[in-house]
C-alpha positions as CSV (number, residue, x, y, z in Angstrom):
1,M,32.9,142.7,63.4
2,F,34.4,142.3,66.9
3,L,31.7,141.9,69.6
4,D,31.6,142.3,73.4
5,E,28.8,142.6,75.9
6,S,28.0,144.7,78.9
7,G,25.6,143.6,81.6
8,D,24.0,140.2,82.4
9,H,21.9,138.6,79.7
10,S,19.6,136.8,82.3
11,L,16.0,137.7,82.3
12,R,15.3,135.8,85.5
13,V,17.3,138.1,87.8
14,I,17.5,141.8,86.8
15,D,19.9,144.0,88.7
16,D,18.3,147.3,89.6
17,Q,21.7,149.0,89.3
18,Y,22.2,147.8,85.7
19,P,18.9,146.6,84.3
20,V,20.1,146.5,80.7
21,F,22.0,144.2,78.5
22,V,24.2,145.7,75.7
23,L,25.9,143.8,72.9
24,G,28.2,146.1,71.0
25,G,30.6,145.7,68.1
26,I,33.0,147.5,65.9
27,I,33.1,146.9,62.2
28,A,36.5,147.3,60.6
29,D,38.4,145.8,57.7
30,V,40.1,142.6,59.0
31,R,43.5,143.5,57.5
32,Y,43.3,147.0,58.9
33,A,42.3,145.6,62.3
34,K,45.3,143.2,62.4
35,D,47.9,145.4,60.7
36,G,46.9,148.9,61.7
37,M,44.3,149.1,64.6
38,E,45.9,146.4,66.7
39,Q,49.3,148.0,66.4
40,E,48.0,151.4,67.3
41,V,46.2,150.1,70.4
42,R,49.4,148.3,71.5
43,R,51.4,151.5,70.9
44,F,48.9,153.4,73.1
45,K,49.1,150.9,75.9
46,R,52.9,150.9,75.8
47,E,53.0,154.7,75.8
48,V,50.6,155.1,78.6
49,F,51.3,152.0,80.8
50,G,54.7,150.8,79.7
51,S,53.3,147.5,78.5
52,D,50.7,146.2,76.0
53,D,49.6,143.4,78.3
54,I,46.9,145.5,80.0
55,I,43.3,144.8,78.8
56,L,41.1,147.9,78.3
57,H,38.0,146.9,80.2
58,T,35.6,149.8,81.1
59,S,34.8,148.4,84.5
60,D,38.5,148.2,85.4
61,I,39.1,151.7,84.1
62,C,36.1,153.1,86.1
63,R,37.1,151.2,89.3
64,N,40.9,152.0,89.0
65,K,41.9,148.3,89.2
66,N,43.7,145.6,87.3
67,G,46.4,147.9,86.1
68,F,44.5,151.1,86.1
69,E,45.3,152.2,89.7
70,K,47.3,155.2,88.4
71,L,44.0,156.7,87.2
72,K,43.4,157.8,90.8
73,D,46.0,160.5,90.0
74,S,43.9,163.3,88.2
75,A,46.8,164.4,86.0
76,F,47.5,160.9,84.8
77,R,43.7,160.3,84.3
78,E,43.4,163.5,82.2
79,E,46.3,162.5,80.1
80,F,45.0,158.9,79.7
81,Y,41.6,160.1,78.5
82,R,43.1,162.7,76.2
83,K,45.3,160.0,74.5
84,L,42.5,157.4,74.5
85,N,40.1,159.9,72.8
86,H,42.8,160.8,70.3
87,L,43.4,157.1,69.5
88,M,39.7,156.3,69.1
89,R,39.2,159.3,66.8
90,S,42.1,158.3,64.6
91,L,41.1,154.7,64.0
92,D,38.8,153.6,61.1
93,Y,35.8,151.7,62.4
94,K,32.1,151.8,62.8
95,V,30.3,151.1,66.1
96,V,27.1,149.1,66.2
97,A,25.2,148.2,69.4
98,C,22.0,146.8,70.7
99,A,20.8,147.7,74.1
100,I,17.9,145.9,75.8
101,K,16.0,147.3,78.8
102,K,15.3,143.9,80.3
103,R,12.1,144.7,82.2
104,A,10.4,146.4,79.3
105,Y,11.5,143.6,77.0
106,L,10.0,141.0,79.3
107,E,6.8,143.0,79.6
108,R,6.4,143.2,75.9
109,Y,7.4,139.7,74.9
110,G,6.8,137.6,78.0
111,A,7.6,133.9,77.5
112,Q,8.3,134.6,73.8
113,A,11.3,136.8,74.7
114,F,14.6,135.5,73.2
115,D,17.7,135.5,75.4
116,P,19.0,139.1,75.2
117,Y,22.4,138.0,74.0
118,E,20.9,135.9,71.2
119,Q,18.4,138.7,70.2
120,S,21.1,141.3,70.2
121,L,23.3,139.0,68.1
122,R,20.6,138.7,65.5
123,I,20.2,142.4,65.3
124,L,23.9,143.1,65.0
125,V,24.4,140.4,62.4
126,E,21.7,142.1,60.3
127,R,23.4,145.5,60.7
128,Y,26.7,143.9,59.8
129,C,25.3,142.4,56.6
130,Y,24.0,145.8,55.6
131,E,27.3,147.4,56.2
132,I,29.4,144.9,54.2
133,G,26.8,144.8,51.5
134,G,27.4,142.6,48.5
135,Y,30.7,141.2,49.5
136,G,29.4,137.7,49.8
137,D,31.2,135.7,52.6
138,C,34.0,138.2,53.1
139,G,33.1,139.2,56.6
140,W,34.4,137.9,60.0
141,I,32.5,138.1,63.3
142,V,34.6,137.6,66.4
143,A,32.8,137.2,69.8
144,E,34.6,137.2,73.1
145,S,34.6,133.7,74.7
146,R,32.4,133.5,77.9
147,H,32.1,129.9,79.2
148,Q,31.3,126.5,77.7
149,V,27.5,126.6,78.1
150,L,27.0,130.2,76.9
151,D,29.5,129.7,74.0
152,G,27.6,126.6,73.0
153,R,24.3,128.5,72.9
154,L,26.0,131.3,70.9
155,M,27.3,128.7,68.4
156,S,23.8,127.3,68.1
157,T,22.3,130.7,67.4
158,W,25.1,131.4,64.9
159,T,24.4,128.2,63.1
160,E,20.7,129.1,63.0
161,L,21.5,132.5,61.6
162,K,23.8,131.1,58.9
163,T,21.4,128.5,57.7
164,A,18.0,130.1,58.2
165,S,17.6,133.8,58.5
166,T,16.8,136.8,60.6
167,Y,13.7,139.0,60.2
168,H,15.6,141.1,57.6
169,V,18.4,139.0,56.2
170,S,18.4,135.6,54.6
171,G,20.7,132.9,55.7
């Protein structure tokens, strides 16, 4: 499972423009991800942008920046989305996500509220375990690096999940 987040995980400051935190992931066979999916995404980038160095970040795409400036041209934008949608439909993966409305979460759990990233990770790990079923330890989880402190907290949560359990899945 490959993970990435959207929004800020902080419960101390909640942005009125984006008061949610989302941790999403795709579940795909690791061999297929490396040999098939990665190659298809690179091909798409070369075909559309002439290079596979560009990173497909939604915020950059929406703001037409960091390599996506050509999306200001409506014909190019239409072709980009047509090809992107075709690519996404052709790949073999499952999407899992956890979205937390931070104000409602705080109102419900107060001081007992887990960090939204850590809570979302627990939920997605449970979902992932259900998806891979009885395959033992054959799954990989890849999270995007953030910064040293947050990565340390993520590793601590991961260690806890591996050795203890979640509400629905044993360690």
